[in-house]
C-alpha positions in Angstrom: -21.8 21.5 -2.0 -24.6 21.5 -4.5 -27.2 20.6 -1.8 -26.0 23.4 0.4 -26.3 26.0 -2.3 -30.0 25.2 -2.9 -31.0 24.6 0.8 -33.6 26.8 2.4 -33.4 29.0 4.5 -29.7 28.8 4.9 -26.8 26.5 3.8 -25.1 26.3 7.2 -27.1 23.3 8.5 -26.2 21.2 5.4 -22.5 22.0 5.7 -22.5 21.2 9.4 -24.3 17.9 8.7 -21.8 16.9 6.0 -18.9 17.6 8.4 -20.5 15.7 11.3 -21.3 12.8 9.0 -17.6 12.6 7.9 -16.5 12.7 11.6 -18.9 9.9 12.4 -17.7 7.7 9.5 -14.1 8.3 10.5 -14.7 7.4 14.2 -16.7 4.3 13.1 -14.0 3.1 10.8 -11.3 3.8 13.4 -13.2 1.6 15.9 -14.1 -1.3 13.6 -11.1 -1.7 11.3 -8.6 -2.8 14.0 -11.2 -5.2 15.5 -11.8 -6.7 12.0 -8.1 -7.1 11.3 -7.5 -8.6 14.8 -10.3 -11.1 14.2 -8.9 -12.1 10.8 -5.4 -12.5 12.3 -6.8 -14.5 15.3 -8.7 -16.9 13.0 -5.6 -17.3 10.8 -7.6 -16.5 7.7 -4.7 -14.7 6.1 -1.4 -16.2 7.4 0.7 -13.2 6.6 -1.3 -11.2 9.2 -0.3 -13.6 12.0 1.9 -11.0 13.7 -1.3 -9.0 14.4 -2.8 -11.9 16.4 -4.1 -10.6 19.8 -2.0 -11.6 22.8 -5.0 -11.9 25.0 -8.8 -11.7 24.8 -9.9 -8.3 23.5 -6.4 -7.1 22.7 -6.4 -5.0 19.5 -3.3 -2.8 20.1 -1.2 -4.4 17.3 -4.0 -4.1 14.8 -4.7 -0.5 15.8 -1.0 0.5 15.3 -1.0 -1.4 12.0 -4.1 0.3 10.8 -2.7 3.7 11.9 0.5 3.0 10.0 -1.4 2.1 6.8 -3.5 5.3 7.1 -0.4 7.4 7.9 1.5 6.1 4.9 -1.5 6.5 2.6 -2.1 10.1 3.6 1.6 11.1 3.8 1.7 12.6 0.3 -0.9 15.2 1.5 -3.7 14.4 -0.9 -6.5 11.9 -0.5 -7.3 12.2 -4.2 -4.8 9.4 -4.9 -6.2 6.9 -2.5 -10.0 7.6 -2.7 -10.6 5.6 -5.9 -9.0 2.5 -4.3 -11.1 2.9 -1.1 -14.2 3.2 -3.2 -13.4 0.1 -5.2 -12.6 -1.8 -2.0 -15.9 -1.0 -0.4 -17.9 -1.8 -3.6 -16.1 -5.2 -3.8 -16.6 -5.9 -0.1 -20.3 -5.2 -0.3 -20.6 -7.3 -3.5 -19.0 -10.2 -1.6 -21.5 -9.8 1.2 -24.4 -9.6 -1.3 -23.1 -12.7 -3.1 -22.8 -14.7 0.1 -26.3 -13.6 1.1 -27.7 -14.4 -2.3 -26.1 -17.9 -2.4 -27.2 -18.6 1.2 -30.7 -17.4 0.5 -31.0 -19.6 -2.6 -29.4 -22.8 -1.2 -31.1 -22.3 2.2 -28.5 -24.0 4.5 -29.7 -24.8 8.0 -27.5 -22.2 9.7 -28.8 -19.3 7.6 -31.9 -17.8 9.1 -32.5 -14.2 8.0 -34.6 -12.2 10.4 -35.9 -9.7 7.9 -39.5 -10.6 7.2 -39.5 -9.8 3.5 -36.0 -11.3 2.7 -35.6 -12.8 -0.8 -32.3 -13.9 -2.4 -33.0 -11.9 -5.6 -32.6 -8.6 -3.7 -29.1 -9.7 -2.7 -28.4 -10.7 -6.3 -29.4 -7.3 -7.5 -27.2 -5.7 -4.9 -24.3 -7.9 -6.0 -24.7 -7.0 -9.7 -25.1 -3.3 -8.8 -21.9 -3.2 -6.8 -19.9 -5.1 -9.3 -21.3 -2.9 -12.1 -20.3 0.3 -10.2 -16.9 -1.1 -9.3 -15.9 -1.8 -12.9 -17.5 1.3 -14.6 
């Protein structure tokens, strides 16, 4: 790590911080991805995910096993270097979609859209959308 090599007085806290951050991100993704897939399946947004529909309220077991299988198949070759560009592009496109939706809602001002941030302006979301799309296609 470049930051660890220039840290003062020792590089160990930076290395520990990076490892702990990675663990936190993995645990957060492991907790939210099955819930998101289960919600998409329950709302029938994507019909081909209907087999992941929860059997009862709060059931996410099928989505958890499906997410685990996708992760297992992706990491089976033993190197994350093949999958990391796709994950990066996915996140950039996801955030560009969120920014686009916020930009359009902020510009059109529908009655159901009430942002609570005091200094919200639709142009900031537009800049975020353009920034994410630019990074995704560079």
